[in-house]
N, C-alpha and C positions, 0 to 999 in steps of 0.2 A: 349501550355497547356500539362503538363506532365500526365503520365498514371494515377496517383492517382487522380488528378483534373478531368479527363475524367471519371473515376470510380464514383466518387462523384456526378458528373452532371448526369450520367446515373441513379444513384441510386435515386437522387432527382426526377427524371422523372418517378419513379416507376419500374425500371428494377430490377427484382428480383435477377438476376444473379450478377449484380453490388452490390447489398446489400450483398449477400452472400460473394462476394470477400472481401468487406470491412469487414465484420464480421471474415472472415477467417485470414485476415492479422492482424487485430487489437485486436481480442479477447483474445489472450494470456497477452498481456500487461494490458488489462483492467481487466482480471481475477486477475492477480497480485495485482493490486491497491486494488480491492475490497477485496481480502483474507487479505491483510495487514491491512486493517482499521477494518475489521469485526473480526479478530483474529480467535481463534479455535472453530469456528462454521461453518462447511463446508455446512451444508443445508442452513443456513442463507446466506452464500457467494454466493452459487448457485442462490438462489432466487434473491439476490440483483443484481448479474450480469446479470439475465434475464431482471429485471427492468431497468438496465442501457441501455442494448441494445434496449428495447422498447422505452425508452426515447430518445435515440440517433436517431433512426428512426423516431419517431414523430417530433423531432426538426430539422431534416435533411432539410426540405424545408427552414428553416430560416438560415441556413449556408451560410455565406456570402464570406468565403474563406479569412477573414482577417488573419487567423492563419492556420496552418496546420491542416488537419483533425485529426491527431493523438493528438494535442494539445487540440483541441476543444472537442474531445470525452474524453480525459483524465480528462478534468475539469467537464464534465457532470458526469463521473463515481465518481470522488470524491464527488461532490454535492449530487447526488442521494444516494450514500452509507451513506454519514453523515445523510441525511433525513432518511434513513431506520433505522440508529441506534438510532436516537432520537424516531422514532416512535416504536421501540421495548424496548425503555427506557434503552438500554445497556449504555448509556452514564452515567446514574445515578447509575448504578450498584455499589455494594460494591466492594472495591480493594480486588483482590485475595490475600490471605495471601501466602506468599512465605515462605516456609520451609527452615531453614538454609541449610540442607543438599541437597536441589534441585540444588543448584549452583555448588556441587563438582562433576562435570563429567570430564573425560579426556580431557585434552586441545588438540585442533586440528589446524593444520596448513593448512589442506586441505580446499580450499576456499568453497566448497559445505557444508562441515561439520561447517565451521566457519559461514557461512550465515544461517545454520539452527539454530546454537546456538543463534544468534543475533535475529532471527525470534521468537524463543522460549522465549527468555528473554522478548522481546517486548510484546509477549502475556501475560506475567505475570504482566505487568503494569496495573493500574486502567484504565478504558476504555477511560477516559477524557485524562489523561497523554499519554497514547498509542497514540490517535488520534492526539494530539499536536506534538508529537515526529515525528510520520511518516509525517505528513504535512510539519513540519518545516525542520527536518534533512533529511528526505528521498526524499520527493516531492519537496522542496525548496520554500514553500510559506512563506512569510513575516509573522510577529506576527499580523500585521494590517489585512492582508488577513484571517489568521486563526481567529482572532477575529470576523470579518464580517461574516465568514462561520459558527461559533459555536455560535454565539450570546453572546459571552463573551468580556471582556476587552483585550486589548493588554497586560497590566499587568498580567491578569489573565492566558493568553497564556504563557507568560515569566515564570510565576511561575509554571505552569504544566510542561513546558519542562525542567526546573531546577529540579523538583522532579523526572521526567522521567529518565533524565541523571544520577542524583544521583544512583538511584535504578538500572539503567543498569550497573554503574560502579561497584556496589557490585555483581550483578549477573554474569558479565562478568569478574570479577577480575582474576579468574583462568585461562583465556586465556591470559592475560598480564603477571602474575606473574609466570607462569609455566615454569620451565627450558626448554630450546630448544631440549634437549636430548629426552625429553618425547613427542615431537610433532611428528606428522606423516610426513614422508619425503615428499618432493616436487614431488616425481615420481608418486604420485597419482593424478596428475593434470588432468589426464583424466576424472576425476569426478568433475572437477571445474564447478560452476554454471556459466551459460552464463550471459554476461552482458546484462542488462536490458536497 
């Protein structure tokens, strides 16, 4: 039995130190998942992340170990976040109008700035399109899984993804079309975003 499995077993039996160890190890990834799905509402993201961990610890006695703890917790994070978004009716919110000049920022080659540009562009998508884009292209869900999670059809998921990608192409065109001489040199790699 590896260290993670032992920690999970101790947490299941109520060991507070083991629960804290699981939270410390996995909270950064869970926070990223929640923030990506919630968008630009840090208060809601913090509330949802807290709900996610409450749900993880409530569901822990039912954890069978069929998957890695991280995979199991990730699924709970996605499901709980989608439930929270439904509850706050953010899924039905009107699409944020994107100003034509909002996409005209300096192109960046630096990975951290590039990642920030993509996150910012994704936040400008309609909530439904953003959720489908993140679940499909970032998290790797199939259209059938997304349809089941969101209560839509697989065709609806594909349509939302098509719209999301089309808008992202417009919002991120400046990164592709910019001449390389205007890009930040790769010596700024010390600021690169860590791989998730």
